[in-house]
Phi, psi and omega in degrees: 000317181298321179295321179295320178297318179297317179296319179298316178300318181295320179296315178296317179302311182295319181297315181294314182296317180299317179296315181295317180293322178295318179300314186285319189259337188240302186289311180049244185252045183295326178219173180299314179297317179300321182296321178299315178295323179297318179288328182286335186237071172292168187302319178300324179291319178299318178299317179296320179296316181298318178292323178296319178296331183294340179299328184268004182254146177286315176255105187265349192298327182292320175295319181294319178296316179297317178299322178296318179296316180294326177297317178297318178298315180298314180297321179296327181276322193254333184268119186248145175227118179221154174269115181291149178265161182289135180257135176242182187293343180268352181280164189249124176264119185240130183232138172231142178208131165274108190278359173061026176063006179250357187226154179236198184297314180297322177296323178294318177300319181295313179297325180283347183059042178155168180263117181282172176289320179227132175227129172244125183239127175241159184050045180275153170287160180302134177250143176281099187296318182296316178296321180296314180295327177291325181281326181236069187292339183266000181254174187235141184217138175232133178246127177274180178275358187231055173059028177245137179231139175241122180244142179213142173282340182246162184311136189245124178246110178278117183271321181193159172221128181231140177232131180285167176300343183249020170076021165280140186232139174231123175252122177258127179214165179232144168199150182055030179061032178234138177275128178242144174232110177269125190238135171223102182271136182305141179265005183293130178285351178278349185249119178301131180295335178300320178297313187288325176287330172297319177299314180296312184300325180295336183268353180275098189270352181209152171238025176242135181045057186224145176230129178241124184216144180162184174264106182271350184050034177221136175288158182303330184287353184296140177289342181286352177262013185301317182298318179294319179297328181285319190257349184226161171265136175280120190301319182286319177300325186281319187217020180268167176227134181100199181283139181286332187297137183250359185216128040216130181050049177072001172273132185279077182261309185222142174268085183269333183256136186220149165235121180248133184240132178298153190287351177269359176251141184267127176269125183267313176196156181224141183226139171257122183261114180284140180204148174259011177274352177209156175282353176252139172286156176272143178245135178225134177223154176243131178234158177250105185283000000 
């Protein structure tokens, strides 16, 4: 009987691991259901599941070896090491943060330890605009209808704002002669990300002197980010240090927040700011326009 139980455990173990690896590396977002599983099981979670399954096995070494191999793959993909370049007064400091509805503009300045040149805040708590303008009369601020704020030290020209039927929002604006696209993709699991990234992509009218930043609610590995990967540099991949993942609560599970920089702009350095004031980390990058 004990031998039969051991064989049964091994069969279940192999079946679960095979399914998880197929979802992550092969199936990915082939269908709506597949996409949900793909988002639910990032590589760190798969590694944890494999190690958890080994508890019930008599011979655990194969699970441990596989987990080790996957750990190396994950670190190779997600952990970045770059030498930051020197930033001077003419360079542009750009910050993005999903404030998790508990934080506002002042909180963002505090977490950033300073006032950036450009700040995009999504899922912000309500800010008192009049008080803010009285305190910072020489700066510029735009508030959207959907908990999104755009702050700039230099004159701000809002070109358009579009919201999909499922509440994904893109704000297009200009400052310092650079095109910006502030993005907040719906986090609803009922809405296929393929629809919402199609909506975002249709609004990207240029890949020259352009910055796209926001909460895409998609991991970097998603196939729906293919156009951005082709035409833009990922700020953290290019000049970041540490784990790329921005969610959840400082655990490196998923890269949901992104800053993409057109290839004609130079990225000097990128930083992920850890905080327990939101379940999303803050992203900051410096570019030379």
